N, C-alpha and C positions, 0 to 999 in steps of 0.2 A: 188370835183372831181378837177384834174389839170386843169389850164386855157389852152387854144388852142392858139397856134401863129397864126399870121395873114396869113402865109404861112407855111404848115407843113414842117418840116425839118427832113431828114433822115440820117443815117448813113448806106452808101451803101456797102463800103468795106474799110479793114484796112489791112496792111502789116506792117512788120518791119525787119530790120536785124536782125541776130543773135545778142545778146549784148557779147562785149569781156571785158577782164580786162584792165583796163589803165595801161600804162606802157611800157617800151621798149620791153617787151617779149610778151605783149598782142596780140590778134588776129590782130586788126587793127593799130598796132605801124606804119607800112608802107603803110597806106591807108589814103586817105585823106577825112575829113568829109564832103566836100560837095558831093564827089564822093558816099558816103555813102546814102545822100539824092536822089542823081540821080538815084541810083538802086531801090529804092522805089518807086519814082516816075514811072519810065519804068514799074516796075512790076503792080502797079495799073492799068496802060493802057493796058499791056498785059491780065491782069485778067476780064479786063471791055472792051472788042473789039466793044461794041455798043456806048462807049462815045468817040465821035470825040475830038481831043485835042484842037481845036480850040474853043470847047464848054466851056472848063474850064474859069471860070470868075476870079479866083485868086488861088494864090498860097502863103500860108502863112505857113513859116516855122519858129519854134523856136530855140534859142540858147542863154544860158547864157552867155558864152563868145563869142562876137560877134567881133571876129578878126581873122586875120590869114585866114586858110582854113574853118573858119565859119562866115567870116565877107563877105562884098560886098554885102550886102542885100541878104541874102541867099536864101531866098524864089524865088527872081527874077533870081539869078544867077544860081540855081539849075534847075530852069525852062527851061532856055536856055541851058544849059548843058545838060539836059535831052531829047533836042530835040523838046520842046513844041514851037507852032509858038511863033514869037516874038510879037504877038499882045497880048499874054497872058501876064498879069501883076504879080508881086509877091512882097512879102515884108518879112522883118525880124519882130520878135516878140521877147519879153523878160519878162517872169514873174517867172525868176528862175526856180524852178522844176515843176512850173505849165505851162510853156511855151507852149507845145504841146495842152494841155488842152484849155488854151487861145486861141491859134491858133484856135482851133475847135469853140470855143464859138464865136470868132468874125466873121468867115466866116458864122457861122448859123445865126447870128444875120442880117448880111446882106442879107442871102437868105429868111429870114423870113421877112425882111424889102422888100423883091422884087428888090434890085440892082443887085443880079446875081442870078443864079439858080444851079449851079455845082461850086464845088471848092475843091482844096487839100489842107489840112491842117495838119501839122504834126511837128517833131522836131529833134534835133539832138545833141550830146554832144560828144566830142571827149576829154576826160579828160586826156588821155595820151598825146596829143598836147597842150591842155589849162587847167592845173591843176586849181582846185576850188581856186578862189581868184585871179587868174593871172592878173597882171595889176590893181587890185583894188586899189583906192585911197580914203579911207573912210574920210569924212569929221571929223575933229577934233572936230566940234561942238557935234557929238555924244557921245563923253565921257566927254568933257568939261562943257557941259551943262546938263549932265547925261539924255540925252534923251532915250538913251538905256544902259542896262546893258553891261559891257564889253565883256560877253561872247556871245551877240547876234550874232555876226558875225562868231562863231566857231559852227557848226551845232551839233558836238558831245559834246560840252558843253551844249548845248540848251536841248539836250536830257538828260544828267545828271540833269539839272534843272527840266526836267518833273519828274524825279524818285524822287527828293526831294519834289516836290508839292503833288506827288500822291504816299505816302510811301507804300500803299498796293501793288503798282506794284515793285515788287521785282524783283533783277537779275534773281533769279532762273524762276520766270515767264516768263521774257523776254527771257532767255535762251530755255524754252519749247516751246514757241511760235516760235521762230526762227530755233529750229530743226524741228518743224512741218511743216513750210513753206519749208524746204529743202526736206521733205520726201512727200509731195504734189507735188511738182515740179517733182520729180523724177516720180511718179505715173502718172502723166499727160504725160510726155514724154512717158513712157513705154506704155501708152494707145493711142498714138498718137494725143492727144488733141491740142499740141502747134504747131508742126511741119507745119500744112498746112498754115499758116501764116508768116512764115519765108521766107525771100528772102535770096537765097545764095548769097554770096559774095566772088568772087575771090580776095585773099589776097597772100601777099609776107612776106617772112621772112626777118632778116637782112642781108642774104645771097643772097637774091635774087630769090630765090626758090619760086615758086608758090604753092598755095593749095586753098582749098575752104572751107569758113566757112559756117556752114550748122546747126549748133546747137550752142546754149548758153554756152558761156566759164565758167562763174562764180558757177554755181550750183556744191554743195557737196553733193551728195547723201547720203554718208555714214556718214553724222554730226550725234554724239550723245548729248546728254545732259551733259554727264560726260565731253566729250572732250570741250565743249563750257565753262564749269566751270572753266576750268584751262586757259582760254585765259587772257590776260592781258588786263587792262584798262587804255587806252591812254589818255584820256581828264581829268582824275582826279585819284590821288592815292587811292586805296580801292574803286573806283567807281562801276558802274554798266553796263556802256556802253562799248562793245567790238566789234573788226572786226566781230566777229560771231553772233552778235544780231543786227546788223546794214546792211544796203545795202553797197557795195562796190564802190569803184572808177571804173567808166566803160565808154565804149565806144559804140555807137549804134545810130541808127536812126529809126523814126517811120513815117507812112503817113497813110492819110484816104481819101476816097471822101465822101464828103457832099452833098448834093443835096436836091432840093425841090421834094417833093413827085410826083408832077406831072411831072417833068423834069424826075425822075427816071423811071417812068412810059412809058415816050415818048421813053427813050433811052435804055429799057431794062435792068436797075439797079434793083439789087433786094434790098428793104429796108431790113435791117437787124435789125434795132431798130430806133425808132423815138426820138429825142429829145424833150423832155419835158420842162425843165427849167434848169437854171443854178445859182450859186452864188458863189461871193468871199467875204471873210471876213478879216478884221484885227485883231491881237491879239498882246499883247506884244511879241517884237523880242526875247527875252531871252527864251520864251517857245513856239518857233513857231510850235512845233510840236502838239499843241491843236487846231492848225487852222481849222482843219475840222470839229471840234464841232460846231461853230456858223455858219460856212457855210451850214452846213447839217441842222442845226436847222432852219434857215431862209428859205431855200429851202422846207423843209417839211411843215413850218406852210404858206407860200404863197401858196401850192397846196393843202392844207386840207389833208394832209396825216400824216401818223405816221409811225416809225420804221417799225411796223409790217405790213405794206402794202408794203414793200421793199423786194423782193424775192432773191434778189442777190446784194452782196456789194463787188465791188473791190476797195479796199484802198490801195495807196503806202506805202510800207514798208520801209521808209527811216530809221526807228529805230523800234524795236519791241515796245517800251515803249510808242511811239507815236501812234501805232495800238492800244494798250491796253488801253491807256488813252482813245480814242473814244469808244471803246466797252464798256468800264466800265462807261462810261458817260450815253451811250443809253441802258445799262444794258442787253447787250447781251455777250453771253458767248464766251470765245477765240475759243471754238472748234463747235461754230455753223457753219452748214453747209453753210449757205449763203455767209460766209466772205471769201474771197479770196480761192475757192476751189480747184484751180489749184496751190496754192502757190504765192508768190510776189516777191517782190524786194529784199528781204534778200538774196533769191537764185538766182533769174534771173539777178539781177542786177539794178541799177539805174541810168542811163546817163541823169542825170538832165532833161533838157527841153524836151527830148524825152519822158519821160515816161507818161504822160497823156494818151497819144493814145495807149499805150500798154495795159493800163487798160481797155479802149475802145475796143479793138482788142479782148481780152480776155472775157470780158461781152458780146459782140455780139455772140461769138462762144458759150458761154454757154447758151444765150437765145434760140439757136438753138434746143438745146434738153431740155428746161426746160417749165414748165406751167407756170412760174414767170410773172407777168404783169409787174412790175417797178424793176429796178434795179439802184444803185447808182456807180460812179465813183469819188472817191475823194482823196484829198492829202494834206499834209502840205505843206508851201511854205516857203524858206528863208526869212528873215526879217520881219516874224511875220504876216503870212496869211494862209489861207486855200482855198481851191476850191472845189466845189461839182457840178457834173452835175447828173440831173436826166433823166432816158431814160425808154422809154416803149416798150416791147418785141414786134414786128412786126409780130412773129408767132403764138400769141393768140388772 
């Protein structure tokens, strides 16, 4: 059986902005990254009126590029901008794509230890304002001493490397998985499953006209396998990775309330799932997409569980090949209903450091109508890592 924490930690609520396309014509081209986080924090407080702002013990916000409107210790600065008491501390965190996931596990560890009993954790990425790799200066030793393959810093190239390593994962399989993700997101939207946890955001266009972002911008519900097959392969001539079977470049923010079970009961917060355990693992950076495999293996082994015990799996879809490598390893069919039942990042978008909490939001919402006892949120991480969190359904 899974081991117990010294103090039980629960996911009480989570929200996110709609995700936008990065670039000059995207939803948030004229919106600051820190303002996206402010909207998330304020919505969490609005939805949980029993939570006194001064009771929040910490605000941990992740960003992969920590400069400009994602700098200034964004957890603290967003907390102040959101109107939290100045007594509430905050900090910034970076584990690339797993930033928000790490923000959650960090504050949860503090809660389990007893250092605090309520916290807000999340992430933001404005890839329109801060393109991937902006300002990065890799140490030349990485290449000169052959510490990593030269493809390690190009995420699309690492996905092509995964195709090389696992030739059974063909482009046609990747395209079929990508099309299915688009269709599952469209169905989830049609059934109103995603909208309850979206925070509407006031936005402006380049001419200064105001609008309201209330749905995700990236999904392409009319996607077909035939159309995907005609897309170019930008990372390698005659390759297998395309814009259609990968997550896009996106903007967005996420956040959640983590609390001890006793604080949740005291404050009238509804525990939606219990954090059981988590694990991070390292792999060769040039095949970073395989990272979720060792992280998940370690987590299951430590808790005496197998994949048969897991009723729901939310895996981040950075690339279709990365998801398929995970599923093949655990002998899970790509059409298994446990896996991303409402679709994933290939359709919804992947604003890097914010995505970990999106996985948790969807898992918590799915738990509410499921008899599954355990669920996973898992993702690959740039520079060769993976992260997995094990959750227990509070409704069963």
